[in-house]
MIMITI-126571 format. One line per field, with one value per atom (N, C-alpha, C, O): residue number from 1; atom name; x, y, z. Coordinates in steps of 0.1 Angstrom, whole numbers, plus 5000, padded with zeros to 4 digits. Example, Ala and Ser with C-alpha at 12.3 -4.5 7.8 and 13.67 -1.06 7.14 Angstrom:
pos = c(1,1,1,1,2,2,2,2) $
site = c(N,CA,C,O,N,CA,C,O) $
east = c(5132,5123,5132,5142,5128,5137,5129,5134) $
north = c(4943,4955,4967,4967,4978,4989,5000,5011) $
up = c(5078,5078,5078,5085,5071,5071,5079,5080) $
END
This chain:
pos = c(1,1,1,1,2,2,2,2,3,3,3,3,4,4,4,4,5,5,5,5,6,6,6,6,7,7,7,7,8,8,8,8,9,9,9,9,10,10,10,10,11,11,11,11,12,12,12,12,13,13,13,13,14,14,14,14,15,15,15,15,16,16,16,16,17,17,17,17,18,18,18,18,19,19,19,19,20,20,20,20,21,21,21,21,22,22,22,22,23,23,23,23,24,24,24,24,25,25,25,25,26,26,26,26,27,27,27,27,28,28,28,28,29,29,29,29,30,30,30,30,31,31,31,31,32,32,32,32,33,33,33,33,34,34,34,34,35,35,35,35,36,36,36,36,37,37,37,37,38,38,38,38,39,39,39,39,40,40,40,40,41,41,41,41,42,42,42,42,43,43,43,43,44,44,44,44,45,45,45,45,46,46,46,46,47,47,47,47,48,48,48,48,49,49,49,49,50,50,50,50,51,51,51,51,52,52,52,52,53,53,53,53,54,54,54,54,55,55,55,55,56,56,56,56,57,57,57,57,58,58,58,58,59,59,59,59,60,60,60,60,61,61,61,61,62,62,62,62,63,63,63,63,64,64,64,64,65,65,65,65,66,66,66,66,67,67,67,67,68,68,68,68,69,69,69,69,70,70,70,70,71,71,71,71,72,72,72,72,73,73,73,73,74,74,74,74,75,75,75,75,76,76,76,76,77,77,77,77,78,78,78,78,79,79,79,79,80,80,80,80,81,81,81,81,82,82,82,82,83,83,83,83,84,84,84,84,85,85,85,85,86,86,86,86,87,87,87,87,88,88,88,88,89,89,89,89,90,90,90,90,91,91,91,91,92,92,92,92,93,93,93,93,94,94,94,94,95,95,95,95,96,96,96,96,97,97,97,97,98,98,98,98,99,99,99,99,100,100,100,100,101,101,101,101,102,102,102,102,103,103,103,103,104,104,104,104,105,105,105,105,106,106,106,106,107,107,107,107,108,108,108,108,109,109,109,109,110,110,110,110,111,111,111,111,112,112,112,112,113,113,113,113,114,114,114,114,115,115,115,115,116,116,116,116,117,117,117,117,118,118,118,118,119,119,119,119,120,120,120,120,121,121,121,121,122,122,122,122,123,123,123,123,124,124,124,124,125,125,125,125,126,126,126,126,127,127,127,127,128,128,128,128,129,129,129,129,130,130,130,130,131,131,131,131,132,132,132,132,133,133,133,133,134,134,134,134,135,135,135,135,136,136,136,136,137,137,137,137,138,138,138,138,139,139,139,139,140,140,140,140,141,141,141,141,142,142,142,142,143,143,143,143,144,144,144,144,145,145,145,145,146,146,146,146,147,147,147,147,148,148,148,148,149,149,149,149,150,150,150,150,151,151,151,151,152,152,152,152,153,153,153,153,154,154,154,154,155,155,155,155,156,156,156,156,157,157,157,157,158,158,158,158,159,159,159,159,160,160,160,160,161,161,161,161,162,162,162,162,163,163,163,163,164,164,164,164,165,165,165,165,166,166,166,166,167,167,167,167,168,168,168,168,169,169,169,169,170,170,170,170,171,171,171,171,172,172,172,172,173,173,173,173,174,174,174,174,175,175,175,175,176,176,176,176,177,177,177,177,178,178,178,178,179,179,179,179,180,180,180,180,181,181,181,181,182,182,182,182,183,183,183,183,184,184,184,184,185,185,185,185,186,186,186,186,187,187,187,187,188,188,188,188,189,189,189,189,190,190,190,190,191,191,191,191,192,192,192,192,193,193,193,193,194,194,194,194,195,195,195,195,196,196,196,196,197,197,197,197,198,198,198,198,199,199,199,199,200,200,200,200,201,201,201,201,202,202,202,202,203,203,203,203,204,204,204,204,205,205,205,205) $
site = c(N,CA,C,O,N,CA,C,O,N,CA,C,O,N,CA,C,O,N,CA,C,O,N,CA,C,O,N,CA,C,O,N,CA,C,O,N,CA,C,O,N,CA,C,O,N,CA,C,O,N,CA,C,O,N,CA,C,O,N,CA,C,O,N,CA,C,O,N,CA,C,O,N,CA,C,O,N,CA,C,O,N,CA,C,O,N,CA,C,O,N,CA,C,O,N,CA,C,O,N,CA,C,O,N,CA,C,O,N,CA,C,O,N,CA,C,O,N,CA,C,O,N,CA,C,O,N,CA,C,O,N,CA,C,O,N,CA,C,O,N,CA,C,O,N,CA,C,O,N,CA,C,O,N,CA,C,O,N,CA,C,O,N,CA,C,O,N,CA,C,O,N,CA,C,O,N,CA,C,O,N,CA,C,O,N,CA,C,O,N,CA,C,O,N,CA,C,O,N,CA,C,O,N,CA,C,O,N,CA,C,O,N,CA,C,O,N,CA,C,O,N,CA,C,O,N,CA,C,O,N,CA,C,O,N,CA,C,O,N,CA,C,O,N,CA,C,O,N,CA,C,O,N,CA,C,O,N,CA,C,O,N,CA,C,O,N,CA,C,O,N,CA,C,O,N,CA,C,O,N,CA,C,O,N,CA,C,O,N,CA,C,O,N,CA,C,O,N,CA,C,O,N,CA,C,O,N,CA,C,O,N,CA,C,O,N,CA,C,O,N,CA,C,O,N,CA,C,O,N,CA,C,O,N,CA,C,O,N,CA,C,O,N,CA,C,O,N,CA,C,O,N,CA,C,O,N,CA,C,O,N,CA,C,O,N,CA,C,O,N,CA,C,O,N,CA,C,O,N,CA,C,O,N,CA,C,O,N,CA,C,O,N,CA,C,O,N,CA,C,O,N,CA,C,O,N,CA,C,O,N,CA,C,O,N,CA,C,O,N,CA,C,O,N,CA,C,O,N,CA,C,O,N,CA,C,O,N,CA,C,O,N,CA,C,O,N,CA,C,O,N,CA,C,O,N,CA,C,O,N,CA,C,O,N,CA,C,O,N,CA,C,O,N,CA,C,O,N,CA,C,O,N,CA,C,O,N,CA,C,O,N,CA,C,O,N,CA,C,O,N,CA,C,O,N,CA,C,O,N,CA,C,O,N,CA,C,O,N,CA,C,O,N,CA,C,O,N,CA,C,O,N,CA,C,O,N,CA,C,O,N,CA,C,O,N,CA,C,O,N,CA,C,O,N,CA,C,O,N,CA,C,O,N,CA,C,O,N,CA,C,O,N,CA,C,O,N,CA,C,O,N,CA,C,O,N,CA,C,O,N,CA,C,O,N,CA,C,O,N,CA,C,O,N,CA,C,O,N,CA,C,O,N,CA,C,O,N,CA,C,O,N,CA,C,O,N,CA,C,O,N,CA,C,O,N,CA,C,O,N,CA,C,O,N,CA,C,O,N,CA,C,O,N,CA,C,O,N,CA,C,O,N,CA,C,O,N,CA,C,O,N,CA,C,O,N,CA,C,O,N,CA,C,O,N,CA,C,O,N,CA,C,O,N,CA,C,O,N,CA,C,O,N,CA,C,O,N,CA,C,O,N,CA,C,O,N,CA,C,O,N,CA,C,O,N,CA,C,O,N,CA,C,O,N,CA,C,O,N,CA,C,O,N,CA,C,O,N,CA,C,O,N,CA,C,O,N,CA,C,O,N,CA,C,O,N,CA,C,O,N,CA,C,O,N,CA,C,O,N,CA,C,O,N,CA,C,O,N,CA,C,O,N,CA,C,O,N,CA,C,O,N,CA,C,O,N,CA,C,O,N,CA,C,O,N,CA,C,O,N,CA,C,O,N,CA,C,O,N,CA,C,O,N,CA,C,O,N,CA,C,O,N,CA,C,O,N,CA,C,O,N,CA,C,O,N,CA,C,O,N,CA,C,O,N,CA,C,O,N,CA,C,O,N,CA,C,O,N,CA,C,O,N,CA,C,O,N,CA,C,O,N,CA,C,O,N,CA,C,O,N,CA,C,O,N,CA,C,O,N,CA,C,O,N,CA,C,O,N,CA,C,O) $
east = c(2673,2675,2678,2671,2688,2690,2681,2673,2682,2672,2675,2667,2687,2693,2688,2689,2682,2677,2667,2658,2669,2659,2645,2635,2646,2632,2622,2610,2629,2620,2609,2597,2612,2602,2591,2580,2593,2582,2574,2564,2578,2572,2557,2548,2556,2542,2531,2520,2537,2527,2526,2514,2535,2535,2526,2517,2527,2517,2503,2493,2501,2489,2482,2470,2491,2487,2481,2471,2489,2488,2473,2464,2470,2458,2444,2434,2447,2436,2437,2427,2449,2451,2461,2473,2454,2461,2467,2476,2460,2466,2481,2486,2487,2500,2507,2518,2503,2512,2516,2527,2511,2517,2527,2532,2529,2539,2550,2555,2552,2562,2576,2580,2585,2599,2605,2601,2616,2623,2625,2621,2630,2634,2622,2623,2609,2597,2592,2586,2594,2586,2591,2584,2603,2607,2600,2595,2601,2593,2578,2571,2571,2558,2553,2543,2560,2557,2558,2549,2571,2569,2559,2555,2555,2543,2532,2526,2528,2516,2517,2508,2528,2528,2526,2521,2531,2528,2514,2507,2511,2495,2486,2478,2486,2479,2481,2471,2492,2493,2486,2479,2487,2481,2465,2458,2460,2445,2440,2430,2448,2444,2445,2439,2454,2454,2442,2440,2434,2427,2411,2402,2410,2397,2396,2407,2386,2385,2385,2375,2398,2401,2412,2422,2410,2418,2421,2412,2435,2441,2451,2462,2447,2457,2469,2473,2476,2491,2489,2479,2500,2502,2489,2486,2483,2471,2474,2483,2467,2470,2458,2447,2459,2447,2451,2460,2443,2447,2446,2438,2454,2451,2440,2434,2436,2425,2412,2401,2412,2398,2394,2402,2382,2375,2370,2359,2378,2374,2370,2377,2358,2350,2346,2338,2352,2347,2349,2358,2340,2339,2336,2335,2336,2332,2317,2308,2316,2304,2302,2291,2310,2309,2324,2329,2332,2345,2345,2335,2357,2362,2371,2380,2372,2380,2384,2375,2396,2403,2413,2423,2409,2418,2431,2432,2438,2453,2451,2443,2461,2462,2450,2448,2443,2430,2435,2444,2430,2432,2418,2408,2421,2410,2414,2422,2409,2413,2408,2400,2414,2408,2395,2389,2390,2377,2366,2354,2370,2361,2356,2363,2343,2339,2334,2324,2340,2337,2332,2339,2320,2314,2312,2305,2317,2315,2300,2293,2296,2304,2306,2297,2321,2323,2333,2344,2332,2341,2344,2336,2356,2362,2371,2381,2369,2379,2391,2395,2399,2412,2412,2404,2421,2424,2410,2406,2405,2393,2400,2409,2391,2394,2382,2371,2385,2375,2381,2390,2374,2381,2376,2367,2381,2377,2363,2356,2359,2346,2336,2324,2339,2329,2325,2333,2313,2306,2302,2294,2305,2301,2297,2305,2283,2279,2271,2261,2278,2273,2260,2255,2255,2243,2245,2257,2236,2237,2241,2248,2237,2238,2250,2255,2256,2268,2268,2258,2280,2283,2294,2304,2293,2303,2307,2298,2320,2325,2334,2343,2333,2340,2354,2356,2362,2374,2375,2368,2384,2387,2376,2375,2366,2357,2362,2368,2357,2361,2350,2340,2351,2340,2345,2354,2338,2343,2339,2332,2345,2343,2329,2320,2327,2313,2301,2289,2306,2295,2290,2297,2278,2273,2265,2256,2270,2262,2258,2267,2246,2239,2231,2220,2235,2230,2221,2220,2213,2200,2190,2192,2179,2166,2158,2161,2148,2137,2124,2124,2115,2101,2099,2106,2086,2082,2066,2059,2064,2049,2046,2053,2035,2032,2027,2024,2026,2021,2032,2030,2046,2055,2067,2068,2075,2085,2095,2097,2101,2111,2122,2127,2126,2139,2136,2146,2120,2117,2112,2108,2114,2109,2119,2131,2113,2124,2132,2127,2143,2154,2156,2156,2158,2160,2174,2180,2179,2193,2192,2193,2192,2192,2205,2208,2213,2228,2229,2219,2240,2244,2256,2267,2253,2264,2269,2260,2281,2286,2296,2306,2294,2301,2315,2319,2322,2335,2335,2326,2348,2350,2336,2330,2332,2320,2325,2334,2319,2324,2312,2301,2314,2303,2309,2321,2301,2306,2304,2298,2311,2309,2295,2285,2294,2280,2269,2257,2272,2263,2258,2265,2245,2239,2234,2228,2236,2231,2223,2227,2211,2200,2202,2206,2199,2199,2191,2181,2196,2191,2193,2186,2201,2205,2218,2226,2217,2229,2233,2224,2245,2250,2259,2269,2256,2264,2274,2277,2283,2297,2295,2285,2307,2308,2300,2302,2290,2282,2289,2300,2281,2286,2273,2263,2276,2266,2269,2279,2263,2266,2265,2258,2273,2275,2261,2252,2261,2247,2237,2226,2237,2228,2222,2229,2211,2206,2201,2192,2207,2202,2193,2195,2181,2171,2168,2161,2172,2169,2182,2192,2182,2193,2198,2189,2211,2216,2223,2230,2218,2222,2238,2243,2243,2257,2258,2249,2269,2272,2264,2268,2253,2246,2250,2253,2249,2253,2238,2228,2237,2225,2229,2240,2219,2222,2207,2196,2206,2195,2190,2196,2179,2174,2160,2154,2153,2162,2170,2168,2179,2189,2180,2172,2182,2176,2185,2196,2182,2191,2192,2183,2206,2211,2214,2210,2223,2230,2237,2238,2243,2251,2265,2267,2274,2288,2294,2297,2296,2301,2314,2321) $
north = c(6886,6891,6906,6914,6909,6924,6933,6929,6945,6954,6954,6958,6951,6952,6939,6939,6928,6916,6919,6926,6914,6919,6912,6916,6902,6895,6902,6900,6912,6919,6927,6926,6934,6941,6933,6939,6919,6912,6906,6900,6908,6901,6906,6898,6918,6924,6918,6914,6918,6911,6898,6895,6889,6876,6874,6866,6881,6880,6883,6876,6893,6895,6884,6881,6879,6865,6854,6849,6852,6839,6844,6835,6859,6860,6855,6853,6856,6853,6838,6833,6832,6820,6812,6808,6809,6803,6789,6785,6783,6769,6768,6757,6780,6781,6782,6779,6785,6784,6770,6769,6761,6748,6741,6730,6750,6746,6757,6759,6765,6775,6771,6760,6778,6773,6777,6786,6770,6771,6787,6792,6794,6809,6818,6830,6812,6820,6813,6820,6802,6795,6800,6799,6805,6809,6822,6823,6832,6845,6842,6847,6833,6831,6824,6828,6814,6808,6816,6814,6826,6835,6845,6850,6849,6858,6852,6857,6841,6834,6830,6833,6824,6823,6836,6835,6846,6859,6863,6866,6863,6866,6859,6864,6843,6835,6838,6838,6840,6842,6854,6855,6865,6877,6873,6878,6868,6864,6857,6860,6847,6837,6845,6842,6857,6864,6876,6881,6879,6888,6883,6891,6871,6863,6849,6842,6845,6832,6821,6815,6818,6811,6800,6802,6789,6777,6773,6771,6772,6772,6760,6761,6750,6739,6742,6753,6730,6732,6734,6730,6740,6744,6749,6746,6759,6766,6779,6786,6782,6795,6804,6799,6817,6825,6838,6845,6843,6855,6867,6865,6876,6888,6895,6903,6895,6902,6894,6898,6884,6878,6884,6890,6883,6888,6879,6874,6875,6865,6870,6878,6866,6871,6860,6852,6859,6848,6855,6864,6850,6854,6843,6832,6844,6832,6829,6837,6814,6810,6810,6805,6815,6817,6814,6822,6802,6799,6795,6790,6796,6791,6783,6787,6770,6760,6758,6757,6757,6755,6746,6747,6735,6723,6722,6729,6715,6715,6712,6704,6723,6721,6729,6727,6738,6745,6757,6762,6763,6776,6784,6779,6798,6807,6821,6830,6822,6831,6846,6849,6856,6870,6872,6865,6883,6886,6877,6879,6866,6857,6863,6871,6860,6867,6854,6846,6853,6841,6846,6855,6842,6845,6832,6824,6828,6815,6815,6825,6803,6792,6784,6780,6782,6774,6764,6768,6751,6740,6736,6730,6738,6737,6728,6730,6716,6702,6706,6718,6695,6696,6695,6688,6702,6702,6708,6702,6718,6723,6737,6744,6739,6752,6762,6759,6774,6786,6796,6804,6796,6807,6819,6820,6830,6842,6845,6840,6856,6861,6851,6854,6841,6832,6839,6846,6837,6842,6830,6822,6828,6817,6822,6826,6823,6827,6817,6811,6815,6803,6805,6796,6818,6820,6815,6817,6810,6804,6790,6786,6782,6766,6764,6753,6771,6769,6761,6755,6761,6755,6745,6749,6733,6723,6719,6715,6719,6715,6704,6705,6691,6680,6683,6693,6672,6673,6671,6663,6680,6679,6685,6683,6693,6700,6713,6721,6714,6726,6735,6731,6748,6757,6768,6776,6771,6779,6794,6797,6804,6817,6821,6815,6831,6838,6830,6832,6819,6810,6816,6823,6813,6821,6810,6804,6807,6797,6806,6812,6806,6813,6803,6798,6801,6792,6799,6796,6809,6814,6819,6820,6822,6826,6833,6834,6840,6847,6845,6840,6849,6850,6862,6871,6859,6869,6874,6878,6872,6876,6891,6900,6894,6907,6915,6927,6910,6918,6928,6937,6922,6934,6934,6924,6945,6944,6933,6929,6929,6917,6918,6908,6931,6933,6931,6930,6930,6926,6911,6907,6905,6891,6883,6884,6873,6865,6855,6849,6854,6846,6833,6832,6823,6810,6806,6812,6794,6789,6775,6770,6768,6754,6747,6736,6755,6750,6744,6741,6743,6738,6729,6732,6716,6708,6704,6701,6705,6702,6688,6689,6678,6665,6668,6679,6655,6652,6652,6648,6657,6657,6662,6656,6674,6680,6690,6697,6693,6704,6714,6710,6725,6736,6745,6749,6747,6755,6770,6774,6777,6793,6798,6793,6807,6813,6804,6806,6795,6785,6792,6798,6790,6793,6783,6774,6781,6770,6777,6786,6772,6776,6769,6758,6779,6773,6759,6757,6750,6737,6727,6717,6728,6720,6711,6716,6699,6690,6686,6681,6688,6681,6671,6674,6658,6648,6646,6652,6635,6634,6630,6625,6635,6633,6640,6638,6649,6656,6667,6671,6671,6682,6692,6688,6703,6714,6723,6730,6725,6731,6745,6749,6752,6768,6775,6772,6786,6793,6787,6790,6776,6769,6774,6782,6772,6775,6763,6757,6758,6744,6750,6760,6743,6747,6733,6733,6720,6707,6700,6704,6691,6682,6675,6671,6673,6667,6654,6654,6642,6630,6628,6635,6617,6613,6611,6604,6615,6611,6618,6617,6627,6632,6646,6655,6647,6660,6667,6662,6680,6688,6702,6706,6710,6720,6728,6721,6741,6748,6756,6756,6763,6773,6771,6777,6761,6754,6744,6739,6740,6728,6716,6713,6708,6695,6684,6687,6672,6660,6661,6663,6660,6659,6645,6640,6637,6626,6622,6630,6608,6603,6607,6610,6609,6610,6595,6589,6590,6576,6577,6567) $
up = c(8024,8009,8009,8015,8000,8001,7993,7984,7995,7989,7973,7965,7969,7955,7948,7936,7955,7948,7938,7941,7927,7916,7918,7911,7927,7928,7938,7938,7946,7955,7946,7950,7935,7926,7922,7920,7920,7915,7927,7925,7939,7953,7953,7951,7954,7955,7946,7949,7933,7921,7925,7926,7928,7932,7943,7942,7953,7962,7959,7963,7950,7946,7937,7938,7929,7923,7932,7930,7943,7951,7958,7960,7961,7967,7961,7966,7947,7938,7933,7929,7933,7925,7937,7934,7949,7959,7958,7966,7948,7946,7941,7939,7937,7932,7944,7943,7956,7969,7971,7977,7966,7970,7959,7960,7948,7939,7936,7925,7947,7947,7944,7950,7936,7938,7950,7956,7954,7968,7969,7979,7961,7963,7965,7968,7962,7965,7979,7987,7982,7993,8006,8016,8006,8019,8024,8035,8014,8018,8020,8029,8011,8011,8023,8028,8028,8042,8053,8062,8053,8063,8064,8075,8053,8050,8056,8066,8051,8055,8072,8079,8076,8090,8100,8111,8095,8102,8102,8112,8091,8090,8096,8103,8096,8103,8117,8124,8123,8136,8140,8151,8131,8136,8135,8144,8127,8125,8139,8146,8142,8152,8166,8176,8165,8178,8180,8190,8167,8164,8164,8168,8161,8158,8165,8168,8168,8172,8161,8157,8157,8146,8147,8153,8143,8148,8131,8123,8130,8114,8114,8119,8108,8104,8098,8096,8096,8089,8075,8068,8069,8054,8047,8035,8054,8049,8042,8046,8032,8025,8030,8027,8036,8036,8032,8037,8023,8016,8028,8037,8028,8038,8030,8037,8020,8013,8015,8009,8023,8027,8038,8044,8043,8054,8064,8063,8074,8084,8098,8104,8102,8112,8121,8118,8134,8143,8157,8160,8165,8179,8187,8182,8202,8208,8207,8207,8204,8201,8186,8182,8177,8163,8159,8151,8164,8162,8146,8141,8139,8125,8127,8134,8123,8123,8108,8100,8104,8092,8092,8099,8083,8083,8074,8064,8078,8072,8056,8051,8049,8036,8028,8017,8035,8029,8024,8030,8013,8010,8007,8002,8012,8012,8004,8009,7992,7985,7987,7996,7979,7983,7981,7974,7989,7990,7993,7991,7997,8005,8017,8023,8021,8033,8043,8040,8054,8063,8076,8082,8082,8093,8100,8094,8111,8119,8125,8123,8132,8132,8118,8110,8116,8104,8107,8113,8102,8103,8090,8083,8085,8073,8073,8080,8065,8066,8061,8061,8057,8051,8037,8031,8031,8016,8009,7999,8014,8009,8003,8006,7991,7983,7982,7977,7989,7988,7978,7981,7966,7956,7958,7966,7951,7955,7953,7944,7963,7963,7970,7968,7977,7982,7995,8001,7998,8012,8020,8014,8030,8041,8055,8063,8057,8069,8076,8073,8087,8095,8104,8110,8103,8112,8126,8131,8133,8146,8147,8157,8136,8137,8129,8132,8119,8115,8102,8098,8095,8083,8085,8091,8081,8081,8066,8058,8062,8048,8050,8057,8043,8044,8037,8030,8039,8034,8019,8013,8012,7997,7988,7976,7995,7987,7981,7987,7967,7960,7959,7953,7964,7960,7953,7957,7941,7931,7934,7943,7926,7930,7930,7923,7938,7939,7944,7943,7951,7957,7971,7979,7973,7985,7994,7989,8006,8016,8028,8035,8030,8041,8050,8045,8062,8071,8080,8092,8074,8082,8072,8060,8078,8069,8077,8089,8073,8081,8074,8063,8081,8077,8066,8064,8060,8052,8052,8043,8064,8070,8067,8072,8058,8056,8067,8065,8079,8089,8096,8103,8092,8095,8085,8077,8085,8073,8076,8087,8065,8064,8074,8080,8077,8085,8099,8107,8103,8116,8119,8130,8107,8108,8116,8116,8123,8133,8123,8113,8128,8119,8126,8138,8116,8120,8113,8105,8119,8114,8116,8127,8105,8107,8104,8109,8096,8094,8079,8073,8075,8062,8062,8067,8056,8056,8042,8034,8038,8026,8028,8035,8022,8022,8018,8016,8017,8014,7995,7988,7992,7976,7968,7959,7973,7967,7958,7962,7946,7939,7937,7932,7940,7939,7926,7927,7916,7905,7911,7921,7901,7902,7904,7899,7911,7915,7921,7918,7927,7933,7947,7954,7949,7962,7969,7962,7983,7992,8001,8008,8002,8013,8027,8028,8036,8050,8051,8044,8059,8061,8051,8052,8040,8029,8034,8041,8030,8030,8016,8008,8012,7999,8003,8009,7998,8003,7997,7986,8002,7996,7980,7974,7973,7961,7951,7939,7956,7947,7938,7941,7929,7921,7916,7910,7920,7916,7906,7908,7896,7882,7887,7896,7878,7877,7877,7869,7886,7887,7891,7886,7900,7905,7917,7923,7923,7935,7941,7936,7952,7960,7970,7978,7970,7981,7987,7998,7982,7988,7991,7985,7998,8000,7986,7979,7984,7972,7977,7987,7969,7975,7970,7962,7977,7973,7959,7954,7951,7939,7929,7917,7932,7923,7916,7923,7902,7896,7895,7889,7901,7900,7894,7895,7887,7883,7881,7880,7879,7877,7889,7900,7886,7897,7896,7887,7906,7917,7911,7900,7918,7913,7912,7921,7900,7899,7895,7890,7896,7893,7878,7871,7875,7859,7857,7846,7865,7863,7874,7884,7874,7886,7883,7871,7892,7890,7892,7902,7879,7881,7871,7870) $
END
C-alpha cells in the first residue's frame, strides 16, 4: 500500500476501534483484513516470544491489553478468542475457544489458575481473582498467608459488566451472571444469578 493511499490516514483510528471492539475484527472487509491480520500476526508472535503464552488460530489480542505469564504461570488462549484493550491477564490461565474478554477485564490466576470454557462471554470491567488471604487481627492484612483454590467458568457462560468472581468458585455451563454482581458461591448450570452476593433469579430456558 502506497503512502498516498487515502485508507492509511484512517488505519490508526481503525486499529483503536478494534482494540476496544474486537468483535469487529471477524467481519472486516477484505481491504482491511490484509493489514489487520498482518498486524495481529506480528503482535502475537512478539507476545509469544516475550511471555509464556500459547495462542490459537484466528485470535485477536489488543496490544493495549496487559499479558503476563511466566514458567509455572502459563496462559493458553484458544482459537477465535478475543481480548480487548486494557484487560490484565496474569497466568496460570486456560482460556477456551471463541471466548470474549471485553475491555478492562482482570483475570489473575493466583497459583491454582483460572479455566474458562468455550464460547463464554465476559463483559467489561469484570474481575476474577483466583487467590485470597486471611484477615487475622494479629498481623496486618499484607502479611496474611495467601491461598489459591482456582476459578472455573464453564462453556457458554455470560458474565455481565462489573462482575466479580471470588477464589474457589465454579460457574457451571450455560449460566448467566447479572451486571454488578459478586459471585461468592458456585453457580449451577443454566442458572441466572444476580446481586451482591449473587443469588438465584431464574433458570435459563
